[in-house]
Structures are given as C-alpha cells and as structure tokens.
TORPA-4810 file (N, C-alpha, C, O; in nm, 3 decimals):
<nodes>
NODE_1_-1.235_5.612_-1.347_-1.217_5.706_-1.235_-1.092_5.790_-1.259_-0.991_5.741_-1.308_R
NODE_2_-1.102_5.917_-1.223_-0.988_6.006_-1.243_-0.887_5.995_-1.129_-0.768_6.017_-1.148_N
NODE_3_-0.936_5.960_-1.010_-0.849_5.950_-0.893_-0.834_5.805_-0.856_-0.933_5.735_-0.832_I
NODE_4_-0.710_5.757_-0.851_-0.687_5.618_-0.817_-0.648_5.607_-0.670_-0.603_5.703_-0.609_M
NODE_5_-0.667_5.488_-0.614_-0.641_5.470_-0.471_-0.493_5.469_-0.438_-0.457_5.466_-0.321_S
NODE_6_-0.407_5.473_-0.539_-0.263_5.477_-0.514_-0.216_5.617_-0.476_-0.098_5.637_-0.447_T
NODE_7_-0.307_5.715_-0.477_-0.273_5.853_-0.445_-0.373_5.905_-0.343_-0.491_5.875_-0.354_F
NODE_8_-0.329_5.983_-0.242_-0.421_6.032_-0.140_-0.537_6.111_-0.202_-0.515_6.198_-0.287_P
NODE_9_-0.659_6.081_-0.161_-0.775_6.147_-0.220_-0.837_6.255_-0.133_-0.924_6.328_-0.179_T
NODE_10_-0.792_6.266_-0.007_-0.857_6.359_0.085_-0.788_6.495_0.092_-0.840_6.586_0.157_A
NODE_11_-0.675_6.510_0.026_-0.595_6.631_0.040_-0.596_6.714_-0.088_-0.618_6.662_-0.197_L
NODE_12_-0.570_6.845_-0.073_-0.552_6.927_-0.191_-0.426_6.877_-0.263_-0.336_6.822_-0.199_I
NODE_13_-0.418_6.896_-0.395_-0.308_6.837_-0.472_-0.168_6.866_-0.418_-0.081_6.780_-0.420_P
NODE_14_-0.146_6.990_-0.368_-0.013_7.025_-0.320_0.025_6.942_-0.198_0.138_6.895_-0.188_E
NODE_15_-0.069_6.925_-0.106_-0.041_6.847_0.014_-0.028_6.699_-0.021_0.056_6.628_0.035_F
NODE_16_-0.111_6.653_-0.113_-0.105_6.513_-0.154_0.030_6.481_-0.216_0.087_6.375_-0.191_A
NODE_17_0.081_6.574_-0.298_0.210_6.554_-0.361_0.323_6.552_-0.258_0.416_6.473_-0.268_Q
NODE_18_0.313_6.641_-0.158_0.413_6.642_-0.051_0.412_6.510_0.025_0.517_6.451_0.051_Y
NODE_19_0.292_6.465_0.061_0.279_6.340_0.134_0.331_6.224_0.051_0.396_6.134_0.103_L
NODE_20_0.300_6.226_-0.078_0.345_6.120_-0.167_0.498_6.114_-0.172_0.557_6.006_-0.170_H
NODE_21_0.561_6.232_-0.179_0.707_6.235_-0.184_0.768_6.199_-0.048_0.874_6.138_-0.042_S
NODE_22_0.699_6.238_0.059_0.747_6.210_0.194_0.749_6.061_0.222_0.836_6.011_0.293_F
NODE_23_0.651_5.989_0.165_0.641_5.844_0.186_0.665_5.767_0.056_0.613_5.657_0.040_H
NODE_24_0.741_5.824_-0.033_0.765_5.758_-0.160_0.833_5.623_-0.138_0.910_5.606_-0.043_S
NODE_25_0.805_5.529_-0.226_0.861_5.395_-0.215_0.972_5.378_-0.318_0.946_5.379_-0.439_V
NODE_26_1.095_5.363_-0.271_1.206_5.344_-0.363_1.255_5.200_-0.360_1.363_5.168_-0.410_D
NODE_27_1.175_5.113_-0.300_1.206_4.971_-0.294_1.212_4.915_-0.437_1.114_4.921_-0.511_N
NODE_28_1.328_4.861_-0.474_1.348_4.812_-0.611_1.249_4.701_-0.646_1.201_4.693_-0.760_E
NODE_29_1.219_4.617_-0.549_1.124_4.508_-0.574_0.986_4.565_-0.606_0.919_4.516_-0.697_I
NODE_30_0.943_4.667_-0.532_0.813_4.727_-0.557_0.807_4.792_-0.694_0.705_4.784_-0.762_F
NODE_31_0.915_4.857_-0.734_0.916_4.921_-0.865_0.900_4.819_-0.976_0.830_4.844_-1.074_L
NODE_32_0.963_4.703_-0.960_0.947_4.596_-1.059_0.807_4.536_-1.052_0.751_4.494_-1.153_R
NODE_33_0.752_4.533_-0.932_0.615_4.484_-0.915_0.517_4.574_-0.991_0.424_4.525_-1.055_L
NODE_34_0.538_4.705_-0.982_0.455_4.800_-1.056_0.464_4.775_-1.207_0.363_4.773_-1.276_Q
NODE_35_0.585_4.755_-1.255_0.605_4.730_-1.398_0.535_4.602_-1.441_0.475_4.596_-1.547_Q
NODE_36_0.544_4.499_-1.357_0.480_4.373_-1.388_0.329_4.389_-1.392_0.261_4.330_-1.476_S
NODE_37_0.275_4.470_-1.301_0.131_4.494_-1.298_0.083_4.557_-1.428_-0.022_4.520_-1.480_A
NODE_38_0.159_4.652_-1.480_0.122_4.716_-1.606_0.129_4.617_-1.722_0.042_4.617_-1.809_K
NODE_39_0.231_4.534_-1.722_0.246_4.434_-1.829_0.131_4.334_-1.829_0.090_4.286_-1.935_Q
NODE_40_0.078_4.302_-1.710_-0.030_4.205_-1.699_-0.167_4.272_-1.691_-0.268_4.207_-1.662_H
NODE_41_-0.170_4.403_-1.717_-0.295_4.480_-1.719_-0.372_4.469_-1.587_-0.494_4.455_-1.585_H
NODE_42_-0.297_4.476_-1.477_-0.358_4.476_-1.345_-0.402_4.619_-1.312_-0.321_4.711_-1.327_V
NODE_43_-0.525_4.640_-1.268_-0.570_4.777_-1.238_-0.487_4.841_-1.128_-0.446_4.774_-1.033_P
NODE_44_-0.461_4.970_-1.140_-0.377_5.042_-1.044_-0.461_5.083_-0.923_-0.496_5.200_-0.905_E
NODE_45_-0.492_4.984_-0.840_-0.580_5.010_-0.726_-0.519_4.962_-0.594_-0.591_4.943_-0.496_I
NODE_46_-0.387_4.943_-0.593_-0.325_4.907_-0.466_-0.315_5.031_-0.378_-0.335_5.143_-0.426_W
NODE_47_-0.283_5.011_-0.251_-0.283_5.123_-0.157_-0.170_5.221_-0.186_-0.070_5.185_-0.249_I
NODE_48_-0.187_5.343_-0.139_-0.086_5.447_-0.158_0.027_5.429_-0.058_0.008_5.365_0.045_S
NODE_49_0.146_5.486_-0.086_0.259_5.472_0.006_0.232_5.524_0.147_0.280_5.466_0.244_P
NODE_50_0.155_5.634_0.158_0.127_5.686_0.292_0.037_5.589_0.370_0.050_5.576_0.492_D
NODE_51_-0.053_5.522_0.301_-0.137_5.424_0.369_-0.055_5.301_0.407_-0.076_5.243_0.514_E
NODE_52_0.036_5.261_0.321_0.124_5.148_0.354_0.203_5.178_0.480_0.218_5.092_0.568_A
NODE_53_0.253_5.301_0.489_0.330_5.341_0.608_0.240_5.341_0.732_0.284_5.302_0.840_R
NODE_54_0.116_5.385_0.717_0.022_5.388_0.829_-0.006_5.247_0.879_-0.012_5.223_1.000_A
NODE_55_-0.023_5.153_0.786_-0.046_5.014_0.826_0.076_4.957_0.899_0.062_4.885_0.998_L
NODE_56_0.194_4.990_0.850_0.316_4.945_0.918_0.325_5.004_1.058_0.365_4.935_1.153_Q
NODE_57_0.287_5.130_1.071_0.291_5.196_1.202_0.197_5.126_1.299_0.233_5.102_1.414_W
NODE_58_0.077_5.095_1.253_-0.021_5.028_1.339_0.032_4.892_1.384_0.024_4.858_1.502_I
NODE_59_0.087_4.816_1.291_0.140_4.684_1.324_0.253_4.695_1.425_0.261_4.616_1.520_I
NODE_60_0.341_4.793_1.405_0.453_4.813_1.496_0.407_4.860_1.633_0.452_4.808_1.736_N
NODE_61_0.316_4.957_1.635_0.272_5.017_1.762_0.193_4.919_1.847_0.199_4.924_1.970_A
NODE_62_0.119_4.831_1.783_0.034_4.735_1.857_0.102_4.601_1.877_0.043_4.509_1.934_T
NODE_63_0.227_4.589_1.830_0.303_4.465_1.841_0.224_4.347_1.781_0.221_4.237_1.835_Q
NODE_64_0.162_4.376_1.669_0.084_4.275_1.598_0.173_4.162_1.548_0.282_4.186_1.497_T
NODE_65_0.124_4.039_1.562_0.197_3.922_1.511_0.118_3.845_1.405_0.177_3.775_1.323_K
NODE_66_-0.015_3.859_1.407_-0.099_3.783_1.315_-0.191_3.878_1.238_-0.271_3.950_1.296_R
NODE_67_-0.177_3.875_1.105_-0.254_3.964_1.018_-0.333_3.881_0.918_-0.283_3.782_0.864_V
NODE_68_-0.457_3.922_0.896_-0.539_3.863_0.790_-0.574_3.974_0.692_-0.624_4.080_0.731_L
NODE_69_-0.546_3.949_0.565_-0.578_4.046_0.460_-0.682_3.986_0.365_-0.668_3.872_0.322_E
NODE_70_-0.785_4.063_0.334_-0.886_4.019_0.239_-0.870_4.103_0.113_-0.907_4.220_0.110_I
NODE_71_-0.814_4.043_0.009_-0.787_4.113_-0.116_-0.637_4.136_-0.135_-0.582_4.233_-0.082_G
NODE_72_-0.572_4.048_-0.209_-0.426_4.053_-0.226_-0.384_4.143_-0.341_-0.290_4.221_-0.329_T
NODE_73_-0.455_4.131_-0.455_-0.418_4.193_-0.581_-0.273_4.151_-0.613_-0.245_4.032_-0.620_L
NODE_74_-0.182_4.248_-0.634_-0.045_4.213_-0.672_0.048_4.193_-0.552_0.167_4.167_-0.569_I
NODE_75_-0.007_4.206_-0.431_0.072_4.173_-0.313_0.148_4.286_-0.249_0.230_4.263_-0.159_G
NODE_76_0.124_4.411_-0.292_0.199_4.523_-0.236_0.166_4.546_-0.089_0.257_4.556_-0.006_Y
NODE_77_0.038_4.554_-0.055_0.001_4.580_0.084_0.047_4.466_0.174_0.093_4.490_0.286_S
NODE_78_0.034_4.342_0.127_0.081_4.228_0.206_0.231_4.237_0.229_0.279_4.211_0.339_A
NODE_79_0.304_4.274_0.125_0.449_4.285_0.136_0.488_4.393_0.237_0.576_4.371_0.321_M
NODE_80_0.423_4.508_0.230_0.457_4.617_0.321_0.421_4.582_0.465_0.497_4.614_0.557_M
NODE_81_0.307_4.518_0.486_0.270_4.478_0.622_0.363_4.371_0.675_0.400_4.372_0.792_M
NODE_82_0.402_4.277_0.589_0.492_4.169_0.631_0.628_4.223_0.673_0.690_4.171_0.766_A
NODE_83_0.675_4.328_0.605_0.801_4.390_0.645_0.796_4.438_0.790_0.897_4.436_0.861_Y
NODE_84_0.676_4.482_0.835_0.662_4.537_0.969_0.641_4.430_1.075_0.653_4.458_1.195_A
NODE_85_0.610_4.310_1.033_0.588_4.202_1.128_0.719_4.151_1.187_0.823_4.159_1.121_L
NODE_86_0.716_4.100_1.309_0.838_4.039_1.366_0.870_3.911_1.290_0.790_3.863_1.210_P
NODE_87_0.987_3.855_1.317_1.032_3.736_1.244_0.937_3.618_1.260_0.924_3.536_1.169_E
NODE_88_0.869_3.609_1.374_0.775_3.500_1.395_0.631_3.541_1.361_0.537_3.471_1.397_D
NODE_89_0.616_3.653_1.291_0.483_3.700_1.253_0.429_3.622_1.134_0.503_3.558_1.061_G
NODE_90_0.297_3.628_1.117_0.231_3.557_1.007_0.122_3.643_0.945_0.044_3.707_1.016_K
NODE_91_0.118_3.644_0.814_0.015_3.716_0.739_-0.052_3.619_0.642_0.015_3.560_0.557_L
NODE_92_-0.182_3.604_0.654_-0.259_3.525_0.559_-0.340_3.620_0.473_-0.411_3.706_0.526_I
NODE_93_-0.331_3.606_0.343_-0.402_3.695_0.252_-0.490_3.614_0.158_-0.450_3.508_0.109_T
NODE_94_-0.610_3.663_0.133_-0.709_3.594_0.051_-0.723_3.663_-0.084_-0.744_3.784_-0.090_L
NODE_95_-0.711_3.588_-0.192_-0.720_3.644_-0.327_-0.805_3.555_-0.416_-0.783_3.434_-0.423_E
NODE_96_-0.901_3.614_-0.483_-0.992_3.538_-0.570_-0.924_3.493_-0.699_-0.947_3.381_-0.745_K
NODE_97_-0.839_3.581_-0.757_-0.779_3.554_-0.888_-0.641_3.489_-0.873_-0.551_3.547_-0.813_E
NODE_98_-0.627_3.369_-0.927_-0.499_3.299_-0.916_-0.387_3.372_-0.989_-0.272_3.365_-0.946_S
NODE_99_-0.419_3.443_-1.099_-0.314_3.513_-1.173_-0.255_3.627_-1.090_-0.136_3.655_-1.100_R
NODE_100_-0.337_3.692_-1.009_-0.286_3.796_-0.921_-0.200_3.734_-0.811_-0.094_3.785_-0.777_F
NODE_101_-0.247_3.624_-0.755_-0.173_3.556_-0.648_-0.037_3.510_-0.697_0.061_3.515_-0.622_A
NODE_102_-0.029_3.464_-0.822_0.098_3.417_-0.878_0.198_3.532_-0.892_0.316_3.517_-0.861_D
NODE_103_0.149_3.647_-0.938_0.236_3.765_-0.950_0.288_3.804_-0.812_0.408_3.826_-0.793_I
NODE_104_0.196_3.811_-0.716_0.234_3.849_-0.579_0.336_3.753_-0.521_0.434_3.795_-0.461_A
NODE_105_0.313_3.623_-0.539_0.400_3.522_-0.481_0.543_3.534_-0.531_0.638_3.516_-0.455_Q
NODE_106_0.558_3.565_-0.660_0.693_3.575_-0.717_0.772_3.688_-0.653_0.893_3.677_-0.632_S
NODE_107_0.703_3.798_-0.621_0.773_3.912_-0.561_0.794_3.891_-0.411_0.893_3.940_-0.356_F
NODE_108_0.705_3.822_-0.344_0.729_3.788_-0.203_0.849_3.696_-0.192_0.928_3.707_-0.099_W
NODE_109_0.864_3.606_-0.288_0.980_3.517_-0.289_1.108_3.598_-0.299_1.205_3.574_-0.226_N
NODE_110_1.106_3.695_-0.390_1.224_3.779_-0.411_1.256_3.863_-0.287_1.372_3.888_-0.256_E
NODE_111_1.150_3.905_-0.218_1.168_3.988_-0.099_1.198_3.904_0.026_1.214_3.958_0.136_A
NODE_112_1.205_3.771_0.008_1.234_3.678_0.117_1.131_3.690_0.230_1.165_3.694_0.348_K
NODE_113_1.004_3.695_0.189_0.895_3.709_0.285_0.804_3.587_0.288_0.699_3.588_0.353_L
NODE_114_0.844_3.481_0.218_0.756_3.366_0.206_0.729_3.296_0.340_0.627_3.230_0.355_T
NODE_115_0.820_3.310_0.435_0.797_3.249_0.567_0.687_3.321_0.643_0.624_3.264_0.732_K
NODE_116_0.666_3.447_0.609_0.566_3.527_0.680_0.430_3.530_0.611_0.328_3.548_0.677_K
NODE_117_0.428_3.511_0.478_0.304_3.530_0.402_0.252_3.399_0.345_0.327_3.319_0.289_I
NODE_118_0.122_3.379_0.360_0.054_3.265_0.298_-0.067_3.319_0.222_-0.146_3.394_0.279_Q
NODE_119_-0.082_3.282_0.097_-0.197_3.326_0.018_-0.293_3.209_-0.003_-0.251_3.098_-0.034_V
NODE_120_-0.421_3.237_0.016_-0.526_3.139_-0.010_-0.607_3.188_-0.130_-0.663_3.298_-0.127_L
NODE_121_-0.613_3.107_-0.234_-0.680_3.147_-0.358_-0.822_3.093_-0.362_-0.846_2.976_-0.333_V
NODE_122_-0.916_3.180_-0.398_-1.055_3.142_-0.408_-1.144_3.252_-0.357_-1.096_3.353_-0.306_G
NODE_123_-1.273_3.234_-0.370_-1.368_3.332_-0.319_-1.353_3.346_-0.168_-1.347_3.247_-0.096_S
NODE_124_-1.346_3.471_-0.121_-1.325_3.495_0.022_-1.437_3.434_0.106_-1.414_3.390_0.218_A
NODE_125_-1.557_3.432_0.052_-1.669_3.375_0.127_-1.650_3.225_0.149_-1.706_3.167_0.242_T
NODE_126_-1.569_3.162_0.061_-1.541_3.019_0.076_-1.412_2.996_0.157_-1.409_2.911_0.246_E
NODE_127_-1.308_3.072_0.127_-1.182_3.053_0.199_-1.194_3.091_0.346_-1.118_3.043_0.430_T
NODE_128_-1.289_3.179_0.376_-1.309_3.215_0.516_-1.352_3.094_0.599_-1.319_3.086_0.718_F
NODE_129_-1.423_3.002_0.539_-1.463_2.882_0.613_-1.339_2.803_0.656_-1.336_2.747_0.765_Q
NODE_130_-1.239_2.800_0.570_-1.112_2.735_0.604_-1.041_2.810_0.717_-0.982_2.749_0.806_N
NODE_131_-1.048_2.943_0.712_-0.988_3.026_0.817_-1.052_2.994_0.952_-0.983_2.974_1.051_I
NODE_132_-1.185_2.990_0.954_-1.256_2.964_1.079_-1.220_2.828_1.138_-1.214_2.811_1.259_F
NODE_133_-1.196_2.731_1.050_-1.171_2.594_1.095_-1.026_2.569_1.136_-0.999_2.483_1.220_E
NODE_134_-0.933_2.643_1.077_-0.791_2.610_1.096_-0.709_2.715_1.169_-0.600_2.685_1.218_T
NODE_135_-0.759_2.837_1.178_-0.678_2.944_1.235_-0.735_2.995_1.367_-0.856_2.995_1.390_E
NODE_136_-0.644_3.039_1.453_-0.685_3.107_1.576_-0.712_3.254_1.541_-0.710_3.292_1.424_S
NODE_137_-0.735_3.334_1.640_-0.772_3.473_1.614_-0.655_3.555_1.559_-0.538_3.517_1.573_S
NODE_138_-0.688_3.668_1.497_-0.590_3.759_1.439_-0.587_3.890_1.519_-0.686_3.930_1.578_F
NODE_139_-0.470_3.954_1.518_-0.454_4.083_1.584_-0.506_4.196_1.496_-0.556_4.298_1.545_D
NODE_140_-0.493_4.177_1.364_-0.523_4.285_1.271_-0.583_4.226_1.143_-0.529_4.130_1.088_F
NODE_141_-0.692_4.282_1.097_-0.755_4.239_0.972_-0.766_4.359_0.879_-0.819_4.464_0.917_V
NODE_142_-0.714_4.344_0.757_-0.718_4.452_0.658_-0.807_4.409_0.543_-0.782_4.307_0.478_F
NODE_143_-0.912_4.487_0.516_-1.010_4.455_0.413_-0.993_4.549_0.295_-1.006_4.671_0.308_I
NODE_144_-0.962_4.491_0.179_-0.943_4.570_0.057_-0.978_4.482_-0.064_-0.892_4.445_-0.143_D
NODE_145_-1.106_4.450_-0.075_-1.152_4.360_-0.181_-1.277_4.418_-0.246_-1.299_4.539_-0.239_A
NODE_146_-1.359_4.334_-0.309_-1.479_4.382_-0.377_-1.571_4.454_-0.278_-1.597_4.405_-0.169_D
NODE_147_-1.618_4.570_-0.319_-1.693_4.656_-0.228_-1.833_4.602_-0.198_-1.890_4.632_-0.093_K
NODE_148_-1.888_4.524_-0.288_-2.021_4.467_-0.269_-2.029_4.385_-0.141_-2.131_4.386_-0.073_K
NODE_149_-1.921_4.315_-0.109_-1.920_4.226_0.008_-1.847_4.283_0.128_-1.816_4.210_0.222_N
NODE_150_-1.819_4.413_0.128_-1.748_4.474_0.241_-1.820_4.445_0.374_-1.756_4.408_0.473_Y
NODE_151_-1.952_4.461_0.375_-2.027_4.439_0.498_-2.014_4.295_0.546_-2.009_4.268_0.667_H
NODE_152_-2.009_4.201_0.451_-1.995_4.060_0.485_-1.855_4.031_0.540_-1.841_3.961_0.640_L
NODE_153_-1.752_4.087_0.474_-1.615_4.068_0.521_-1.596_4.128_0.661_-1.522_4.074_0.743_Y
NODE_154_-1.664_4.239_0.686_-1.656_4.301_0.818_-1.713_4.208_0.925_-1.657_4.195_1.033_F
NODE_155_-1.825_4.143_0.894_-1.885_4.049_0.988_-1.791_3.930_1.012_-1.777_3.884_1.125_E
NODE_156_-1.729_3.881_0.905_-1.632_3.772_0.921_-1.516_3.817_1.009_-1.472_3.744_1.098_Y
NODE_157_-1.468_3.939_0.983_-1.354_3.992_1.059_-1.386_4.002_1.208_-1.302_3.974_1.292_A
NODE_158_-1.508_4.043_1.238_-1.548_4.052_1.378_-1.537_3.917_1.449_-1.503_3.910_1.567_L
NODE_159_-1.565_3.811_1.376_-1.562_3.678_1.435_-1.420_3.626_1.458_-1.396_3.546_1.548_Q
NODE_160_-1.326_3.672_1.376_-1.191_3.615_1.378_-1.088_3.707_1.444_-0.974_3.666_1.466_I
NODE_161_-1.126_3.831_1.475_-1.032_3.926_1.538_-1.037_3.911_1.689_-1.144_3.898_1.748_T
NODE_162_-0.922_3.912_1.752_-0.916_3.898_1.898_-0.979_4.020_1.965_-0.992_4.125_1.902_R
NODE_163_-1.017_4.007_2.092_-1.068_4.123_2.166_-0.967_4.238_2.163_-0.848_4.217_2.187_P
NODE_164_-1.013_4.357_2.133_-0.931_4.478_2.120_-0.841_4.474_1.997_-0.754_4.560_1.980_H
NODE_165_-0.862_4.376_1.911_-0.790_4.373_1.784_-0.843_4.481_1.690_-0.944_4.545_1.719_G
NODE_166_-0.775_4.500_1.578_-0.807_4.608_1.485_-0.857_4.554_1.352_-0.801_4.459_1.297_I
NODE_167_-0.963_4.615_1.301_-1.013_4.587_1.167_-1.000_4.716_1.087_-1.046_4.822_1.131_I
NODE_168_-0.938_4.709_0.970_-0.919_4.827_0.885_-0.982_4.803_0.749_-0.964_4.697_0.690_A
NODE_169_-1.056_4.901_0.700_-1.119_4.892_0.569_-1.064_5.001_0.479_-1.070_5.119_0.513_L
NODE_170_-1.012_4.961_0.364_-0.955_5.055_0.268_-1.065_5.115_0.181_-1.177_5.065_0.178_D
NODE_171_-1.030_5.224_0.110_-1.120_5.291_0.016_-1.246_5.346_0.081_-1.353_5.348_0.020_N
NODE_172_-1.233_5.390_0.206_-1.348_5.448_0.275_-1.393_5.580_0.212_-1.502_5.628_0.241_A
NODE_173_-1.309_5.638_0.126_-1.348_5.759_0.052_-1.392_5.727_-0.090_-1.412_5.817_-0.172_F
NODE_174_-1.409_5.598_-0.118_-1.467_5.553_-0.246_-1.400_5.614_-0.367_-1.466_5.673_-0.453_A
NODE_175_-1.268_5.601_-0.374_-1.190_5.653_-0.486_-1.213_5.803_-0.505_-1.220_5.853_-0.617_F
NODE_176_-1.226_5.874_-0.392_-1.245_6.019_-0.396_-1.386_6.064_-0.427_-1.409_6.182_-0.452_G
NODE_177_-1.482_5.971_-0.425_-1.620_6.005_-0.461_-1.720_5.983_-0.348_-1.840_5.975_-0.374_Q
NODE_178_-1.673_5.972_-0.225_-1.760_5.937_-0.114_-1.869_6.040_-0.090_-1.976_6.005_-0.039_I
NODE_179_-1.847_6.166_-0.126_-1.946_6.271_-0.101_-2.045_6.289_-0.217_-2.124_6.383_-0.215_N
NODE_180_-2.042_6.201_-0.315_-2.132_6.210_-0.430_-2.265_6.142_-0.397_-2.278_6.021_-0.411_Q
NODE_181_-2.361_6.220_-0.353_-2.489_6.163_-0.309_-2.575_6.113_-0.424_-2.659_6.026_-0.404_S
NODE_182_-2.554_6.165_-0.544_-2.635_6.126_-0.659_-2.560_6.033_-0.755_-2.595_6.023_-0.873_Q
NODE_183_-2.459_5.967_-0.706_-2.376_5.883_-0.793_-2.452_5.762_-0.846_-2.542_5.709_-0.781_T
NODE_184_-2.412_5.719_-0.965_-2.465_5.596_-1.024_-2.367_5.481_-1.009_-2.395_5.368_-1.049_D
NODE_185_-2.250_5.511_-0.948_-2.148_5.409_-0.928_-2.188_5.320_-0.811_-2.191_5.365_-0.697_D
NODE_186_-2.217_5.195_-0.840_-2.266_5.105_-0.737_-2.162_5.078_-0.629_-2.197_5.057_-0.513_I
NODE_187_-2.033_5.078_-0.666_-1.927_5.057_-0.567_-1.923_5.170_-0.466_-1.901_5.147_-0.347_S
NODE_188_-1.944_5.293_-0.513_-1.948_5.408_-0.423_-2.065_5.395_-0.327_-2.051_5.423_-0.208_V
NODE_189_-2.178_5.352_-0.377_-2.296_5.334_-0.292_-2.272_5.228_-0.186_-2.312_5.243_-0.071_K
NODE_190_-2.206_5.120_-0.226_-2.175_5.014_-0.129_-2.089_5.067_-0.016_-2.113_5.036_0.101_Y
NODE_191_-1.988_5.147_-0.051_-1.897_5.201_0.051_-1.969_5.301_0.139_-1.949_5.301_0.261_I
NODE_192_-2.053_5.387_0.080_-2.129_5.483_0.159_-2.215_5.411_0.263_-2.220_5.451_0.379_Q
NODE_193_-2.282_5.305_0.221_-2.368_5.230_0.311_-2.286_5.158_0.419_-2.325_5.154_0.536_E
NODE_194_-2.172_5.102_0.378_-2.088_5.029_0.473_-2.029_5.122_0.578_-2.029_5.090_0.696_C
NODE_195_-1.980_5.238_0.535_-1.925_5.336_0.630_-2.028_5.373_0.736_-1.999_5.373_0.855_N
NODE_196_-2.149_5.404_0.689_-2.256_5.446_0.781_-2.289_5.336_0.880_-2.308_5.361_0.999_K
NODE_197_-2.296_5.213_0.829_-2.329_5.099_0.915_-2.223_5.079_1.022_-2.256_5.060_1.139_K
NODE_198_-2.096_5.082_0.982_-1.989_5.053_1.077_-1.972_5.163_1.180_-1.953_5.135_1.298_I
NODE_199_-1.978_5.289_1.136_-1.964_5.401_1.229_-2.071_5.397_1.338_-2.047_5.440_1.451_I
NODE_200_-2.189_5.346_1.304_-2.300_5.338_1.399_-2.310_5.203_1.469_-2.403_5.180_1.546_N
NODE_201_-2.215_5.113_1.443_-2.218_4.979_1.501_-2.163_4.985_1.644_-2.047_5.020_1.665_D
NODE_202_-2.246_4.950_1.741_-2.207_4.958_1.881_-2.109_4.848_1.923_-2.054_4.852_2.033_K
NODE_203_-2.087_4.751_1.835_-1.993_4.643_1.869_-1.848_4.687_1.854_-1.758_4.619_1.903_R
NODE_204_-1.826_4.799_1.786_-1.689_4.845_1.760_-1.677_4.994_1.790_-1.775_5.068_1.792_V
NODE_205_-1.553_5.036_1.814_-1.520_5.178_1.828_-1.443_5.216_1.703_-1.337_5.158_1.677_F
NODE_206_-1.493_5.311_1.625_-1.439_5.337_1.492_-1.391_5.480_1.474_-1.437_5.572_1.542_S
NODE_207_-1.298_5.496_1.381_-1.251_5.628_1.340_-1.220_5.622_1.191_-1.162_5.525_1.142_V
NODE_208_-1.258_5.726_1.119_-1.231_5.734_0.975_-1.118_5.833_0.953_-1.131_5.952_0.984_L
NODE_209_-1.006_5.783_0.901_-0.887_5.866_0.884_-0.866_5.905_0.737_-0.888_5.823_0.648_L
NODE_210_-0.825_6.030_0.711_-0.797_6.074_0.574_-0.659_6.029_0.527_-0.575_6.110_0.490_P
NODE_211_-0.638_5.900_0.529_-0.512_5.839_0.486_-0.538_5.763_0.357_-0.636_5.689_0.347_V
NODE_212_-0.451_5.782_0.258_-0.472_5.716_0.129_-0.607_5.753_0.072_-0.639_5.872_0.059_G
NODE_213_-0.687_5.654_0.038_-0.823_5.677_-0.011_-0.924_5.658_0.101_-1.036_5.613_0.078_D
NODE_214_-0.883_5.693_0.223_-0.970_5.680_0.339_-0.951_5.546_0.406_-0.966_5.441_0.343_G
NODE_215_-0.918_5.548_0.534_-0.893_5.425_0.610_-0.987_5.425_0.730_-0.975_5.509_0.819_L
NODE_216_-1.080_5.331_0.730_-1.175_5.317_0.840_-1.122_5.214_0.938_-1.108_5.096_0.904_L
NODE_217_-1.091_5.257_1.060_-1.032_5.171_1.162_-1.134_5.141_1.271_-1.207_5.229_1.316_L
NODE_218_-1.138_5.015_1.312_-1.232_4.971_1.415_-1.160_4.884_1.516_-1.073_4.804_1.480_C
NODE_219_-1.196_4.899_1.643_-1.149_4.805_1.746_-1.271_4.743_1.812_-1.374_4.807_1.832_T
NODE_220_-1.257_4.615_1.845_-1.368_4.543_1.907_-1.384_4.586_2.054_-1.472_4.537_2.123_K
</nodes>
C-alpha cells in the first residue's frame, strides 16, 4: 500500500502535512518505539498522531476510566490513551502476537504506565471469553486488529460496552482505498462491508470521521 495508516488519508497532501505537524509526536519514548519497530520489522500500521489526539480528547471529554483495545501492535495507541486516563483508570489491550506485546510492554514500563495497562496475549476470539468472565463493562472500546473479524469484534464490543459507551473502529477508510469498488484487496472489502453494516445498525448511533485513516464512532 502506498498510504499507511500513520498518516491522514482523507485530506489533500498539504492539509495532511499541516495536521501531521500540528499533532506531531515529540515524545522521546515514542521515537524510540518507532526505531524498535523498524528493527523488529513491525509493519508501520499504528494510528496517526491526529487520531491519537482524537482518542485522548474522547477519553478526556467523556471522563472515561475503563478502556478495552483490540489490537495492540507495538503499543502506541494504548500508550497514548493511557496518558489520557485518570490515575485510577485501566486499559486492557488484546494482542495475538507475543513478540509485539513484549515490545509494547517494555515501552509502557519506561513510560511508567504499567499500573494502567494490562495486555492479554492470544487470539481475541479466545481472550474475549476471559474478558466476559472477569471484567465489568467498559466506557470505551477501540478496535484496530485484523479486518476479517471486525464485525465479530464489534459484536463483542456491544456486549461489553456500558450503555451510552463508545465503540471506535480504526481504518474505516481502508488505508485510503475505501472508495475502490473494484478492489481485489480482501481487507478493503471487509472494511467496506463492516462500515455499511454498522452505519445501518439500529442498535447504535454512528458517525464516520475523517480522522487518521478514518475513525468510525458508535454509541449504544
């Protein structure tokens, strides 16, 4: 893909560059995290700085205390959301690959966020069973994992999110390819189908925002 999710995909290049500079991340820990990701050949698919700021704004504005994230990768989005949580806040993040979770954990330790963040390693379809059995409801659920199971994660999120809580789905613009009707990219097709399903779902009130690579927000 020519356009990565670390850069806004909905804007003309000049506006995207302005937004990128306006919300640039100069956090030393994050810069080292980026370097580590390259060394370990981690794909550059974490959220963009403007989307990270948007998630922080939502958490702050709604006084969110409990966050569930599906898809940790190197831990950038979890780290940014945890920064916005109050001292007694909690973020649980689900990651399939233990090597990604290990990278993320080392940087959360450095950022002194370990009291706020807990990572569960394994297939989300399996770790969710543990969530249902051991956790109460969440204020905010952020979905940024394999696109094939987005619809399934959304259904799980509906069950675990409190009334009027927020569910957010990343990559709603499918890496800048959401308008490609004849695409052969199966991930793009999955997102196209998921967007249509959720926007028409009467169980939630939804809005699709041109933030990052598209942020689909839903409230129960």
